N, CA, C, O and the ligand as a Tripos MOL2 file, in Angstrom:
@<TRIPOS>MOLECULE
protein
  281   279    71     0     0
PROTEIN
NO_CHARGES

@<TRIPOS>ATOM
      1 N          -5.3280  -12.6080    9.0170 N.3       1 MET1
      2 CA         -5.0190  -12.1160    7.6500 C.3       1 MET1
      3 C          -6.3050  -11.5730    7.0080 C.2       1 MET1
      4 O          -7.3580  -12.2090    7.0370 O.2       1 MET1
      5 N          -6.1810  -10.4230    6.4540 N.am      2 ALA2
      6 CA         -7.3430   -9.7920    5.8160 C.3       2 ALA2
      7 C          -6.9390   -9.3910    4.4010 C.2       2 ALA2
      8 O          -5.7500   -9.3330    4.0860 O.2       2 ALA2
      9 N          -7.9080   -9.1180    3.5620 N.am      3 SER3
     10 CA         -7.6370   -8.7570    2.2300 C.3       3 SER3
     11 C          -8.5250   -7.5440    1.8640 C.2       3 SER3
     12 O          -9.7250   -7.5160    2.1360 O.2       3 SER3
     13 N          -7.8710   -6.5460    1.2330 N.am      4 SER4
     14 CA         -8.5510   -5.3090    0.8220 C.3       4 SER4
     15 C          -8.0010   -4.8650   -0.5490 C.2       4 SER4
     16 O          -6.8870   -5.2320   -0.9230 O.2       4 SER4
     17 N          -8.7660   -4.1020   -1.2630 N.am      5 PRO5
     18 CA         -8.2620   -3.6040   -2.5620 C.3       5 PRO5
     19 C          -7.2130   -2.5320   -2.3730 C.2       5 PRO5
     20 O          -7.3490   -1.6830   -1.4920 O.2       5 PRO5
     21 N          -6.1480   -2.5540   -3.2010 N.am      6 CYS6
     22 CA         -5.1330   -1.5880   -3.1580 C.3       6 CYS6
     23 C          -5.7110   -0.2430   -3.5720 C.2       6 CYS6
     24 O          -6.4820   -0.1740   -4.5300 O.2       6 CYS6
     25 N          -5.3610    0.8040   -2.8840 N.am      7 ASP7
     26 CA         -5.8380    2.1560   -3.2260 C.3       7 ASP7
     27 C          -5.2620    2.6450   -4.5930 C.2       7 ASP7
     28 O          -5.8130    3.5230   -5.2570 O.2       7 ASP7
     29 N          -4.1390    2.0260   -4.9540 N.am      8 GLY8
     30 CA         -3.5520    2.4800   -6.2250 C.3       8 GLY8
     31 C          -4.1070    1.7420   -7.4200 C.2       8 GLY8
     32 O          -4.8010    2.3280   -8.2520 O.2       8 GLY8
     33 N          -3.8090    0.4740   -7.5080 N.am      9 CYS9
     34 CA         -4.1560   -0.2680   -8.7230 C.3       9 CYS9
     35 C          -5.4990   -1.0640   -8.5380 C.2       9 CYS9
     36 O          -6.0880   -1.5390   -9.5090 O.2       9 CYS9
     37 N          -5.9270   -1.1800   -7.3310 N.am     10 GLY10
     38 CA         -7.2050   -1.9110   -7.0950 C.3      10 GLY10
     39 C          -7.1110   -3.4110   -6.9620 C.2      10 GLY10
     40 O          -8.1230   -4.1020   -6.8380 O.2      10 GLY10
     41 N          -5.8690   -3.9200   -6.9900 N.am     11 CYS11
     42 CA         -5.6630   -5.3350   -6.8590 C.3      11 CYS11
     43 C          -5.8980   -5.7300   -5.4190 C.2      11 CYS11
     44 O          -5.8860   -4.8690   -4.5390 O.2      11 CYS11
     45 N          -6.1180   -7.0420   -5.1430 N.am     12 ASP12
     46 CA         -6.3350   -7.5650   -3.8420 C.3      12 ASP12
     47 C          -5.0100   -7.5190   -3.0360 C.2      12 ASP12
     48 O          -3.9820   -8.0050   -3.5100 O.2      12 ASP12
     49 N          -5.0400   -6.9530   -1.8560 N.am     13 VAL13
     50 CA         -3.8480   -6.8730   -1.0340 C.3      13 VAL13
     51 C          -4.1080   -7.6260    0.2750 C.2      13 VAL13
     52 O          -5.0070   -7.2900    1.0460 O.2      13 VAL13
     53 N          -3.2890   -8.6530    0.4910 N.am     14 ARG14
     54 CA         -3.3780   -9.2960    1.7820 C.3      14 ARG14
     55 C          -2.5190   -8.5570    2.7910 C.2      14 ARG14
     56 O          -1.3430   -8.2750    2.5620 O.2      14 ARG14
     57 N          -3.1310   -8.2650    3.8780 N.am     15 ILE15
     58 CA         -2.4280   -7.5310    4.9230 C.3      15 ILE15
     59 C          -2.3830   -8.2960    6.2300 C.2      15 ILE15
     60 O          -3.2800   -9.0880    6.5170 O.2      15 ILE15
     61 N          -1.3660   -8.0730    7.0120 N.am     16 ALA16
     62 CA         -1.2520   -8.7640    8.2610 C.3      16 ALA16
     63 C          -2.4490   -8.3910    9.1350 C.2      16 ALA16
     64 O          -2.8300   -7.2230    9.2170 O.2      16 ALA16
     65 N          -3.0180   -9.3610    9.7650 N.am     17 GLY17
     66 CA         -4.2780   -9.1630   10.5120 C.3      17 GLY17
     67 C          -4.0770   -8.5960   11.9000 C.2      17 GLY17
     68 O          -5.0120   -8.0140   12.4500 O.2      17 GLY17
     69 N          -2.9230   -8.7340   12.4830 N.am     18 GLY18
     70 CA         -2.7360   -8.3230   13.8550 C.3      18 GLY18
     71 C          -1.4930   -7.4890   14.0280 C.2      18 GLY18
     72 O          -0.5850   -7.5000   13.1970 O.2      18 GLY18
     73 N          -1.4740   -6.7400   15.1690 N.am     19 ILE19
     74 CA         -0.3650   -5.8940   15.4550 C.3      19 ILE19
     75 C           0.9540   -6.6420   15.5420 C.2      19 ILE19
     76 O           2.0240   -6.0910   15.2810 O.2      19 ILE19
     77 N           0.8500   -7.9150   15.9180 N.am     20 ALA20
     78 CA          2.0420   -8.7450   16.0430 C.3      20 ALA20
     79 C           2.7520   -8.9660   14.7510 C.2      20 ALA20
     80 O           3.9570   -9.2210   14.7310 O.2      20 ALA20
     81 N           2.0080   -8.8700   13.6410 N.am     21 ASN21
     82 CA          2.6110   -9.1810   12.3500 C.3      21 ASN21
     83 C           3.0570   -7.9300   11.5720 C.2      21 ASN21
     84 O           3.7560   -8.0110   10.5620 O.2      21 ASN21
     85 N           2.6310   -6.7990   12.0790 N.am     22 ILE22
     86 CA          2.8000   -5.5670   11.3080 C.3      22 ILE22
     87 C           4.2560   -5.3050   10.9280 C.2      22 ILE22
     88 O           4.5190   -4.8690    9.8070 O.2      22 ILE22
     89 N           5.1740   -5.5480   11.7960 N.am     23 TRP23
     90 CA          6.5330   -5.2170   11.4970 C.3      23 TRP23
     91 C           7.3420   -6.4750   11.0020 C.2      23 TRP23
     92 O           8.5720   -6.4550   10.9610 O.2      23 TRP23
     93 N           6.6520   -7.4880   10.6550 N.am     24 THR24
     94 CA          7.3280   -8.6350   10.1070 C.3      24 THR24
     95 C           7.4570   -8.5120    8.5800 C.2      24 THR24
     96 O           6.5250   -8.8410    7.8460 O.2      24 THR24
     97 N           8.5770   -8.0530    8.1260 N.am     25 PHE25
     98 CA          8.7790   -7.8200    6.7130 C.3      25 PHE25
     99 C           9.5600   -8.9700    6.0590 C.2      25 PHE25
    100 O           9.7400   -8.9650    4.8410 O.2      25 PHE25
    101 N          10.0120   -9.9250    6.8180 N.am     26 GLY26
    102 CA         10.8260  -10.9770    6.2600 C.3      26 GLY26
    103 C          10.0140  -12.0530    5.5510 C.2      26 GLY26
    104 O          10.5570  -12.7530    4.6960 O.2      26 GLY26
    105 N           8.7530  -12.2080    5.8690 N.am     27 GLY27
    106 CA          8.0040  -13.2570    5.2460 C.3      27 GLY27
    107 C           7.2370  -12.8310    4.0200 C.2      27 GLY27
    108 O           7.3410  -11.6870    3.5780 O.2      27 GLY27
    109 N           6.4670  -13.7480    3.4710 N.am     28 ASP28
    110 CA          5.6650  -13.4660    2.3070 C.3      28 ASP28
    111 C           4.2470  -13.2610    2.6630 C.2      28 ASP28
    112 O           3.3950  -13.3000    1.7750 O.2      28 ASP28
    113 N           3.9310  -13.0450    3.8920 N.am     29 ASP29
    114 CA          2.5200  -13.0720    4.3330 C.3      29 ASP29
    115 C           1.7280  -11.8600    3.8170 C.2      29 ASP29
    116 O           0.5400  -11.9800    3.5180 O.2      29 ASP29
    117 N           2.3600  -10.7390    3.7160 N.am     30 ALA30
    118 CA          1.6370   -9.5740    3.3060 C.3      30 ALA30
    119 C           2.0130   -9.1260    1.8800 C.2      30 ALA30
    120 O           3.1640   -9.2450    1.4600 O.2      30 ALA30
    121 N           1.0140   -8.6120    1.1540 N.am     31 ASP31
    122 CA          1.2560   -8.1130   -0.1930 C.3      31 ASP31
    123 C           1.4920   -6.5820   -0.1940 C.2      31 ASP31
    124 O           1.9190   -6.0120   -1.1980 O.2      31 ASP31
    125 N           1.2160   -5.9580    0.9080 N.am     32 GLY32
    126 CA          1.3470   -4.4880    0.9560 C.3      32 GLY32
    127 C           1.1740   -3.9770    2.3950 C.2      32 GLY32
    128 O           1.1790   -4.7430    3.3580 O.2      32 GLY32
    129 N           1.0230   -2.6770    2.4920 N.am     33 LEU33
    130 CA          0.8990   -2.1100    3.8110 C.3      33 LEU33
    131 C           0.2000   -0.7790    3.7120 C.2      33 LEU33
    132 O           0.0490   -0.2130    2.6290 O.2      33 LEU33
    133 N          -0.2250   -0.2880    4.8570 N.am     34 THR34
    134 CA         -0.9230    1.0200    4.8890 C.3      34 THR34
    135 C           0.1490    2.0750    5.0010 C.2      34 THR34
    136 O           0.9620    2.0610    5.9250 O.2      34 THR34
    137 N           0.1440    2.9810    4.0620 N.am     35 LEU35
    138 CA          1.1510    4.0650    4.0220 C.3      35 LEU35
    139 C           0.4770    5.3340    4.4980 C.2      35 LEU35
    140 O          -0.5360    5.7670    3.9480 O.2      35 LEU35
    141 N           1.0650    5.9290    5.5420 N.am     36 GLU36
    142 CA          0.5290    7.2140    5.9780 C.3      36 GLU36
    143 C           1.3130    8.3380    5.3480 C.2      36 GLU36
    144 O           2.5410    8.3820    5.4210 O.2      36 GLU36
    145 N           0.5980    9.2300    4.7380 N.am     37 LEU37
    146 CA          1.2710   10.3180    3.9880 C.3      37 LEU37
    147 C           1.4840   11.5230    4.8960 C.2      37 LEU37
    148 O           0.9210   11.6320    5.9850 O.2      37 LEU37
    149 N           2.3280   12.4230    4.3900 N.am     38 THR38
    150 CA          2.6360   13.6180    5.2050 C.3      38 THR38
    151 C           1.4300   14.4780    5.3800 C.2      38 THR38
    152 O           1.3930   15.2680    6.3240 O.2      38 THR38
    153 N           0.3720   14.3710    4.4760 N.am     39 ASP39
    154 CA         -0.8030   15.1810    4.6390 C.3      39 ASP39
    155 C          -1.8170   14.5620    5.6310 C.2      39 ASP39
    156 O          -2.9030   15.1020    5.8440 O.2      39 ASP39
    157 N          -1.4360   13.4320    6.2230 N.am     40 GLY40
    158 CA         -2.2270   12.8510    7.2720 C.3      40 GLY40
    159 C          -3.1820   11.7690    6.7930 C.2      40 GLY40
    160 O          -3.8040   11.0900    7.6100 O.2      40 GLY40
    161 N          -3.3060   11.6000    5.4950 N.am     41 SER41
    162 CA         -4.1770   10.5440    5.0010 C.3      41 SER41
    163 C          -3.4130    9.2400    4.9510 C.2      41 SER41
    164 O          -2.1870    9.2380    4.8500 O.2      41 SER41
    165 N          -4.1440    8.1060    5.0230 N.am     42 ASP42
    166 CA         -3.4200    6.8740    4.8210 C.3      42 ASP42
    167 C          -4.0750    6.0490    3.7570 C.2      42 ASP42
    168 O          -5.2760    6.1580    3.5130 O.2      42 ASP42
    169 N          -3.2610    5.2010    3.1100 N.am     43 HIS43
    170 CA         -3.7090    4.4560    1.9620 C.3      43 HIS43
    171 C          -3.1470    3.0750    2.0030 C.2      43 HIS43
    172 O          -1.9680    2.8750    2.2950 O.2      43 HIS43
    173 N          -4.0070    2.0990    1.7040 N.am     44 LEU44
    174 CA         -3.5050    0.7100    1.6300 C.3      44 LEU44
    175 C          -3.0090    0.5060    0.2580 C.2      44 LEU44
    176 O          -3.7370    0.6670   -0.7220 O.2      44 LEU44
    177 N          -1.7110    0.1340    0.1800 N.am     45 LEU45
    178 CA         -1.0800    0.0180   -1.1420 C.3      45 LEU45
    179 C          -0.2840   -1.3130   -1.2010 C.2      45 LEU45
    180 O           0.3240   -1.7450   -0.2230 O.2      45 LEU45
    181 N          -0.3220   -1.9310   -2.3940 N.am     46 CYS46
    182 CA          0.5240   -3.1000   -2.6440 C.3      46 CYS46
    183 C           1.9640   -2.6430   -2.8430 C.2      46 CYS46
    184 O           2.2370   -1.4700   -3.0990 O.2      46 CYS46
    185 N           2.8660   -3.5920   -2.7180 N.am     47 TYR47
    186 CA          4.3080   -3.2450   -2.8040 C.3      47 TYR47
    187 C           4.6290   -2.6740   -4.1490 C.2      47 TYR47
    188 O           5.4680   -1.7780   -4.2490 O.2      47 TYR47
    189 N           3.9740   -3.1720   -5.2220 N.am     48 ASP48
    190 CA          4.2330   -2.6120   -6.5290 C.3      48 ASP48
    191 C           3.9420   -1.1700   -6.6320 C.2      48 ASP48
    192 O           4.7060   -0.4210   -7.2390 O.2      48 ASP48
    193 N           2.8290   -0.7400   -6.0410 N.am     49 CYS49
    194 CA          2.4630    0.6720   -6.0750 C.3      49 CYS49
    195 C           3.4290    1.4780   -5.1790 C.2      49 CYS49
    196 O           3.8540    2.5780   -5.5320 O.2      49 CYS49
    197 N           3.7450    0.9220   -4.0660 N.am     50 ILE50
    198 CA          4.6460    1.6320   -3.1650 C.3      50 ILE50
    199 C           5.9870    1.9000   -3.8790 C.2      50 ILE50
    200 O           6.5710    2.9730   -3.7290 O.2      50 ILE50
    201 N           6.4530    0.9360   -4.6380 N.am     51 GLU51
    202 CA          7.7280    1.1380   -5.3740 C.3      51 GLU51
    203 C           7.6260    2.2280   -6.4500 C.2      51 GLU51
    204 O           8.6280    2.8390   -6.8240 O.2      51 GLU51
    205 N           6.4230    2.4580   -6.9340 N.am     52 ARG52
    206 CA          6.2310    3.4680   -7.9860 C.3      52 ARG52
    207 C           5.9990    4.8210   -7.4470 C.2      52 ARG52
    208 O           6.0270    5.7800   -8.2180 O.2      52 ARG52
    209 N           5.7730    4.9790   -6.1870 N.am     53 LEU53
    210 CA          5.5950    6.2810   -5.5930 C.3      53 LEU53
    211 C           6.9810    7.0020   -5.4450 C.2      53 LEU53
    212 O           8.0180    6.3720   -5.2370 O.2      53 LEU53
    213 N           6.9290    8.3130   -5.5630 N.am     54 PRO54
    214 CA          8.1160    9.1090   -5.2880 C.3      54 PRO54
    215 C           8.4720    9.0770   -3.8160 C.2      54 PRO54
    216 O           7.6960    8.5580   -3.0140 O.2      54 PRO54
    217 N           9.6000    9.6070   -3.4420 N.am     55 ASP55
    218 CA         10.0720    9.5690   -2.0870 C.3      55 ASP55
    219 C           9.1620   10.2590   -1.1000 C.2      55 ASP55
    220 O           9.0340    9.8300    0.0470 O.2      55 ASP55
    221 N           8.5400   11.3130   -1.5400 N.am     56 ASP56
    222 CA          7.6300   12.0840   -0.6510 C.3      56 ASP56
    223 C           6.2300   12.1080   -1.2470 C.2      56 ASP56
    224 O           5.7670   13.1530   -1.7040 O.2      56 ASP56
    225 N           5.5460   10.9500   -1.2430 N.am     57 PRO57
    226 CA          4.2890   10.8460   -1.9660 C.3      57 PRO57
    227 C           3.1420   11.6700   -1.3460 C.2      57 PRO57
    228 O           3.0770   11.8630   -0.1320 O.2      57 PRO57
    229 N           2.2670   12.1350   -2.2020 N.am     58 THR58
    230 CA          1.0550   12.8270   -1.7330 C.3      58 THR58
    231 C          -0.1320   11.9960   -2.2020 C.2      58 THR58
    232 O          -0.0020   11.0150   -2.9350 O.2      58 THR58
    233 N          -1.3260   12.4530   -1.7270 N.am     59 ALA59
    234 CA         -2.5590   11.7420   -2.1850 C.3      59 ALA59
    235 C          -2.7210   11.8190   -3.6440 C.2      59 ALA59
    236 O          -3.3140   10.9170   -4.2350 O.2      59 ALA59
    237 N          -2.2230   12.8660   -4.2850 N.am     60 THR60
    238 CA         -2.2600   12.9790   -5.7190 C.3      60 THR60
    239 C          -1.4500   11.9080   -6.4090 C.2      60 THR60
    240 O          -1.8730   11.3380   -7.4140 O.2      60 THR60
    241 N          -0.3040   11.6450   -5.8700 N.am     61 ASP61
    242 CA          0.5550   10.5450   -6.4300 C.3      61 ASP61
    243 C          -0.1360    9.1980   -6.2740 C.2      61 ASP61
    244 O          -0.0380    8.3470   -7.1580 O.2      61 ASP61
    245 N          -0.8240    8.9960   -5.1740 N.am     62 VAL62
    246 CA         -1.5300    7.7400   -4.9610 C.3      62 VAL62
    247 C          -2.6550    7.5970   -5.9490 C.2      62 VAL62
    248 O          -2.8430    6.5160   -6.5080 O.2      62 VAL62
    249 N          -3.4270    8.6720   -6.1920 N.am     63 ALA63
    250 CA         -4.5310    8.7030   -7.1150 C.3      63 ALA63
    251 C          -4.0070    8.4290   -8.5350 C.2      63 ALA63
    252 O          -4.6870    7.7830   -9.3320 O.2      63 ALA63
    253 N          -2.8220    8.9120   -8.8440 N.am     64 ALA64
    254 CA         -2.2440    8.7770  -10.1840 C.3      64 ALA64
    255 C          -1.8990    7.3430  -10.4580 C.2      64 ALA64
    256 O          -1.8700    6.9550  -11.6260 O.2      64 ALA64
    257 N          -1.6370    6.5330   -9.4690 N.am     65 LEU65
    258 CA         -1.2460    5.1450   -9.6970 C.3      65 LEU65
    259 C          -2.2770    4.4250  -10.4800 C.2      65 LEU65
    260 O          -1.9310    3.6230  -11.3480 O.2      65 LEU65
    261 N          -3.5400    4.6670  -10.2210 N.am     66 GLY66
    262 CA         -4.5830    3.9290  -10.8990 C.3      66 GLY66
    263 C          -4.7150    4.2480  -12.3900 C.2      66 GLY66
    264 O          -5.2250    3.4310  -13.1570 O.2      66 GLY66
    265 N          -4.2660    5.4100  -12.7920 N.am     67 SER67
    266 CA         -4.3970    5.8450  -14.1710 C.3      67 SER67
    267 C          -3.1080    5.7710  -14.9170 C.2      67 SER67
    268 O          -3.0170    6.2270  -16.0570 O.2      67 SER67
    269 N          -2.0720    5.1850  -14.2730 N.am     68 ASP68
    270 CA         -0.7880    5.1690  -14.9070 C.3      68 ASP68
    271 C          -0.1730    3.7380  -14.8710 C.2      68 ASP68
    272 O           0.9760    3.5190  -14.4880 O.2      68 ASP68
    273 N          -1.0310    2.7990  -15.3000 N.am     69 THR69
    274 CA         -0.5820    1.4350  -15.3260 C.3      69 THR69
    275 C           0.3390    1.1490  -16.5130 C.2      69 THR69
    276 O           0.1090    1.6550  -17.6110 O.2      69 THR69
    277 N           1.3380    0.3730  -16.3070 N.am     70 GLU70
    278 CA          2.2670    0.1260  -17.3990 C.3      70 GLU70
    279 C           1.9160   -1.2100  -18.1060 C.2      70 GLU70
    280 O           2.5900   -1.5980  -19.0610 O.2      70 GLU70
    281 ZN         -1.3410   -1.6030   -6.0920 Zn       71 ZN71
@<TRIPOS>BOND
     1     1     2 1
     2     2     3 1
     3     3     4 2
     4     3     5 am
     5     5     6 1
     6     6     7 1
     7     7     8 2
     8     7     9 am
     9     9    10 1
    10    10    11 1
    11    11    12 2
    12    11    13 am
    13    13    14 1
    14    14    15 1
    15    15    16 2
    16    15    17 am
    17    17    18 1
    18    18    19 1
    19    19    20 2
    20    19    21 am
    21    21    22 1
    22    22    23 1
    23    23    24 2
    24    23    25 am
    25    25    26 1
    26    26    27 1
    27    27    28 2
    28    27    29 am
    29    29    30 1
    30    30    31 1
    31    31    32 2
    32    31    33 am
    33    33    34 1
    34    34    35 1
    35    35    36 2
    36    35    37 am
    37    37    38 1
    38    38    39 1
    39    39    40 2
    40    39    41 am
    41    41    42 1
    42    42    43 1
    43    43    44 2
    44    43    45 am
    45    45    46 1
    46    46    47 1
    47    47    48 2
    48    47    49 am
    49    49    50 1
    50    50    51 1
    51    51    52 2
    52    51    53 am
    53    53    54 1
    54    54    55 1
    55    55    56 2
    56    55    57 am
    57    57    58 1
    58    58    59 1
    59    59    60 2
    60    59    61 am
    61    61    62 1
    62    62    63 1
    63    63    64 2
    64    63    65 am
    65    65    66 1
    66    66    67 1
    67    67    68 2
    68    67    69 am
    69    69    70 1
    70    70    71 1
    71    71    72 2
    72    71    73 am
    73    73    74 1
    74    74    75 1
    75    75    76 2
    76    75    77 am
    77    77    78 1
    78    78    79 1
    79    79    80 2
    80    79    81 am
    81    81    82 1
    82    82    83 1
    83    83    84 2
    84    83    85 am
    85    85    86 1
    86    86    87 1
    87    87    88 2
    88    87    89 am
    89    89    90 1
    90    90    91 1
    91    91    92 2
    92    91    93 am
    93    93    94 1
    94    94    95 1
    95    95    96 2
    96    95    97 am
    97    97    98 1
    98    98    99 1
    99    99   100 2
   100    99   101 am
   101   101   102 1
   102   102   103 1
   103   103   104 2
   104   103   105 am
   105   105   106 1
   106   106   107 1
   107   107   108 2
   108   107   109 am
   109   109   110 1
   110   110   111 1
   111   111   112 2
   112   111   113 am
   113   113   114 1
   114   114   115 1
   115   115   116 2
   116   115   117 am
   117   117   118 1
   118   118   119 1
   119   119   120 2
   120   119   121 am
   121   121   122 1
   122   122   123 1
   123   123   124 2
   124   123   125 am
   125   125   126 1
   126   126   127 1
   127   127   128 2
   128   127   129 am
   129   129   130 1
   130   130   131 1
   131   131   132 2
   132   131   133 am
   133   133   134 1
   134   134   135 1
   135   135   136 2
   136   135   137 am
   137   137   138 1
   138   138   139 1
   139   139   140 2
   140   139   141 am
   141   141   142 1
   142   142   143 1
   143   143   144 2
   144   143   145 am
   145   145   146 1
   146   146   147 1
   147   147   148 2
   148   147   149 am
   149   149   150 1
   150   150   151 1
   151   151   152 2
   152   151   153 am
   153   153   154 1
   154   154   155 1
   155   155   156 2
   156   155   157 am
   157   157   158 1
   158   158   159 1
   159   159   160 2
   160   159   161 am
   161   161   162 1
   162   162   163 1
   163   163   164 2
   164   163   165 am
   165   165   166 1
   166   166   167 1
   167   167   168 2
   168   167   169 am
   169   169   170 1
   170   170   171 1
   171   171   172 2
   172   171   173 am
   173   173   174 1
   174   174   175 1
   175   175   176 2
   176   175   177 am
   177   177   178 1
   178   178   179 1
   179   179   180 2
   180   179   181 am
   181   181   182 1
   182   182   183 1
   183   183   184 2
   184   183   185 am
   185   185   186 1
   186   186   187 1
   187   187   188 2
   188   187   189 am
   189   189   190 1
   190   190   191 1
   191   191   192 2
   192   191   193 am
   193   193   194 1
   194   194   195 1
   195   195   196 2
   196   195   197 am
   197   197   198 1
   198   198   199 1
   199   199   200 2
   200   199   201 am
   201   201   202 1
   202   202   203 1
   203   203   204 2
   204   203   205 am
   205   205   206 1
   206   206   207 1
   207   207   208 2
   208   207   209 am
   209   209   210 1
   210   210   211 1
   211   211   212 2
   212   211   213 am
   213   213   214 1
   214   214   215 1
   215   215   216 2
   216   215   217 am
   217   217   218 1
   218   218   219 1
   219   219   220 2
   220   219   221 am
   221   221   222 1
   222   222   223 1
   223   223   224 2
   224   223   225 am
   225   225   226 1
   226   226   227 1
   227   227   228 2
   228   227   229 am
   229   229   230 1
   230   230   231 1
   231   231   232 2
   232   231   233 am
   233   233   234 1
   234   234   235 1
   235   235   236 2
   236   235   237 am
   237   237   238 1
   238   238   239 1
   239   239   240 2
   240   239   241 am
   241   241   242 1
   242   242   243 1
   243   243   244 2
   244   243   245 am
   245   245   246 1
   246   246   247 1
   247   247   248 2
   248   247   249 am
   249   249   250 1
   250   250   251 1
   251   251   252 2
   252   251   253 am
   253   253   254 1
   254   254   255 1
   255   255   256 2
   256   255   257 am
   257   257   258 1
   258   258   259 1
   259   259   260 2
   260   259   261 am
   261   261   262 1
   262   262   263 1
   263   263   264 2
   264   263   265 am
   265   265   266 1
   266   266   267 1
   267   267   268 2
   268   267   269 am
   269   269   270 1
   270   270   271 1
   271   271   272 2
   272   271   273 am
   273   273   274 1
   274   274   275 1
   275   275   276 2
   276   275   277 am
   277   277   278 1
   278   278   279 1
   279   279   280 2
@<TRIPOS>SUBSTRUCTURE
     1 MET1         2 RESIDUE 1 A MET
     2 ALA2         6 RESIDUE 1 A ALA
     3 SER3        10 RESIDUE 1 A SER
     4 SER4        14 RESIDUE 1 A SER
     5 PRO5        18 RESIDUE 1 A PRO
     6 CYS6        22 RESIDUE 1 A CYS
     7 ASP7        26 RESIDUE 1 A ASP
     8 GLY8        30 RESIDUE 1 A GLY
     9 CYS9        34 RESIDUE 1 A CYS
    10 GLY10       38 RESIDUE 1 A GLY
    11 CYS11       42 RESIDUE 1 A CYS
    12 ASP12       46 RESIDUE 1 A ASP
    13 VAL13       50 RESIDUE 1 A VAL
    14 ARG14       54 RESIDUE 1 A ARG
    15 ILE15       58 RESIDUE 1 A ILE
    16 ALA16       62 RESIDUE 1 A ALA
    17 GLY17       66 RESIDUE 1 A GLY
    18 GLY18       70 RESIDUE 1 A GLY
    19 ILE19       74 RESIDUE 1 A ILE
    20 ALA20       78 RESIDUE 1 A ALA
    21 ASN21       82 RESIDUE 1 A ASN
    22 ILE22       86 RESIDUE 1 A ILE
    23 TRP23       90 RESIDUE 1 A TRP
    24 THR24       94 RESIDUE 1 A THR
    25 PHE25       98 RESIDUE 1 A PHE
    26 GLY26      102 RESIDUE 1 A GLY
    27 GLY27      106 RESIDUE 1 A GLY
    28 ASP28      110 RESIDUE 1 A ASP
    29 ASP29      114 RESIDUE 1 A ASP
    30 ALA30      118 RESIDUE 1 A ALA
    31 ASP31      122 RESIDUE 1 A ASP
    32 GLY32      126 RESIDUE 1 A GLY
    33 LEU33      130 RESIDUE 1 A LEU
    34 THR34      134 RESIDUE 1 A THR
    35 LEU35      138 RESIDUE 1 A LEU
    36 GLU36      142 RESIDUE 1 A GLU
    37 LEU37      146 RESIDUE 1 A LEU
    38 THR38      150 RESIDUE 1 A THR
    39 ASP39      154 RESIDUE 1 A ASP
    40 GLY40      158 RESIDUE 1 A GLY
    41 SER41      162 RESIDUE 1 A SER
    42 ASP42      166 RESIDUE 1 A ASP
    43 HIS43      170 RESIDUE 1 A HIS
    44 LEU44      174 RESIDUE 1 A LEU
    45 LEU45      178 RESIDUE 1 A LEU
    46 CYS46      182 RESIDUE 1 A CYS
    47 TYR47      186 RESIDUE 1 A TYR
    48 ASP48      190 RESIDUE 1 A ASP
    49 CYS49      194 RESIDUE 1 A CYS
    50 ILE50      198 RESIDUE 1 A ILE
    51 GLU51      202 RESIDUE 1 A GLU
    52 ARG52      206 RESIDUE 1 A ARG
    53 LEU53      210 RESIDUE 1 A LEU
    54 PRO54      214 RESIDUE 1 A PRO
    55 ASP55      218 RESIDUE 1 A ASP
    56 ASP56      222 RESIDUE 1 A ASP
    57 PRO57      226 RESIDUE 1 A PRO
    58 THR58      230 RESIDUE 1 A THR
    59 ALA59      234 RESIDUE 1 A ALA
    60 THR60      238 RESIDUE 1 A THR
    61 ASP61      242 RESIDUE 1 A ASP
    62 VAL62      246 RESIDUE 1 A VAL
    63 ALA63      250 RESIDUE 1 A ALA
    64 ALA64      254 RESIDUE 1 A ALA
    65 LEU65      258 RESIDUE 1 A LEU
    66 GLY66      262 RESIDUE 1 A GLY
    67 SER67      266 RESIDUE 1 A SER
    68 ASP68      270 RESIDUE 1 A ASP
    69 THR69      274 RESIDUE 1 A THR
    70 GLU70      278 RESIDUE 1 A GLU
    71 ZN71       281 GROUP 0 **** ****
């Protein structure tokens, strides 16, 4: 288990540490995941930020997360 700052809001995100855990969505082990965008960049995001992204997010949408806190 590792922890890194969310690229959107900057909060601490616990992520699964090994490949064996990556597809385990049933538990509470991870707070977020790495989202690969259509432009080829990838961003570590918490689930709150992922929910706020549009269906086809871009790096601009990810950057906007940090300045659009509710
Ligand atoms: Zn976040």
